[in-house]
C-alpha positions in Angstrom: 0.5 23.7 3.0 -2.8 22.4 1.8 -5.3 20.6 4.1 -6.6 18.4 1.2 -6.9 14.8 2.4 -6.2 12.3 -0.4 -7.9 8.9 -0.5 -5.8 6.0 -1.8 -7.9 5.9 -5.1 -6.9 9.6 -5.7 -3.3 8.4 -6.3 -4.2 5.8 -9.0 -3.0 4.7 -11.4 0.5 4.4 -10.0 3.6 4.5 -12.2 5.3 1.1 -12.5 8.3 2.4 -10.5 6.1 3.5 -7.6 4.1 0.3 -7.5 7.3 -1.9 -7.7 8.8 0.1 -4.8 5.7 -0.3 -2.7 5.7 -4.0 -3.4 9.4 -4.2 -2.5 8.6 -2.5 0.9 5.4 -4.5 1.6 7.2 -7.1 3.7 9.4 -4.7 5.6 11.9 -1.8 5.5 14.8 -1.8 3.1 17.6 0.4 2.0 17.9 1.7 -1.6 20.1 -1.0 -3.0 18.0 -3.7 -1.3 14.9 -2.2 -2.9 16.5 -2.4 -6.4 17.4 -6.1 -5.7 13.9 -6.9 -4.6 12.3 -5.2 -7.6 14.6 -7.3 -9.8 13.7 -10.4 -7.9 9.9 -10.0 -7.9 9.9 -9.2 -11.6 12.0 -12.2 -12.5 14.7 -9.8 -13.4 12.6 -8.2 -16.2 12.8 -4.8 -14.4 16.2 -3.5 -13.4 15.7 -0.2 -11.6 18.7 2.1 -11.8 19.7 4.5 -9.0 18.4 7.6 -10.8 14.9 6.1 -11.2 15.0 4.7 -7.7 16.1 7.8 -5.8 14.0 10.2 -7.8 10.9 8.0 -7.2 11.7 7.6 -3.5 11.9 11.4 -3.1 8.5 11.8 -4.7 7.1 9.0 -2.6 8.4 10.6 0.6 6.7 13.9 -0.4 3.4 12.0 -1.1 3.7 10.3 2.3 3.6 6.8 0.7 6.9 5.9 2.5 9.0 7.3 5.3 12.6 7.1 6.2 13.1 5.0 9.3 15.1 6.1 12.3 16.1 2.6 13.4 19.4 1.3 12.1 20.9 -2.1 12.1 24.1 -2.8 14.2 26.7 -0.3 12.7 29.2 -3.1 12.5 26.9 -4.9 10.1 25.7 -2.0 8.0 27.0 1.2 6.3 25.9 4.2 8.3 25.3 6.2 5.1 22.4 3.9 4.1 18.9 5.3 4.4 16.1 2.8 5.2 12.6 3.2 4.0 9.2 1.7 5.0 5.6 2.0 3.9 3.4 4.4 5.7 -0.2 3.3 6.5 -1.3 5.5 3.6 1.3 3.9 1.3 0.0 0.4 2.2 -3.6 1.4 1.5 -2.5 2.9 -1.9 -0.6 -0.3 -2.7 -3.7 -2.3 -1.9 -5.9 0.0 -4.0 -3.5 -0.3 -7.0 -3.3 -4.1 -6.6 -7.1 -4.2 -6.6 -7.3 -2.0 -9.7 -4.8 -4.3 -11.5 -6.7 -7.4 -10.4 -9.9 -6.1 -12.0 -8.0 -5.4 -15.2 -6.5 -8.9 -15.1 -10.0 -10.4 -14.7 -11.1 -8.5 -17.8 -8.0 -9.7 -19.7 -8.9 -13.3 -18.7 -12.5 -12.8 -19.8 -11.3 -11.7 -23.2 -8.9 -14.6 -23.4 -5.9 -12.4 -23.4 -4.3 -14.2 -20.5 -3.9 -17.9 -19.8 -5.1 -19.1 -23.2 -3.3 -20.7 -26.0 -1.8 -18.3 -28.5 -2.1 -18.7 -32.3 
């Protein structure tokens, strides 16, 4: 195992799937189906993440220490025990913040070039 310490900026740019999952988990832990629903909600249903994309991306995010599986479970009578719950790690939160900052800078450039917020011809 390597002792290389990554900085959040070393992970950028993120793929859309990774960033959407980080955004979905930013306000608390969720299970897979709930993550798919939140991604759909926060994108006004323009992104519908399928199970293959979701679970493949979650696996890579676990390996990169952006997220972790939680040990806590809701009351078993109110939840399916097969569900796995995920939450951001501190590193994952810093990576999400770095990507949001990167995208905000790009959005500012797009505004300055009148590509956003202006009338279209």
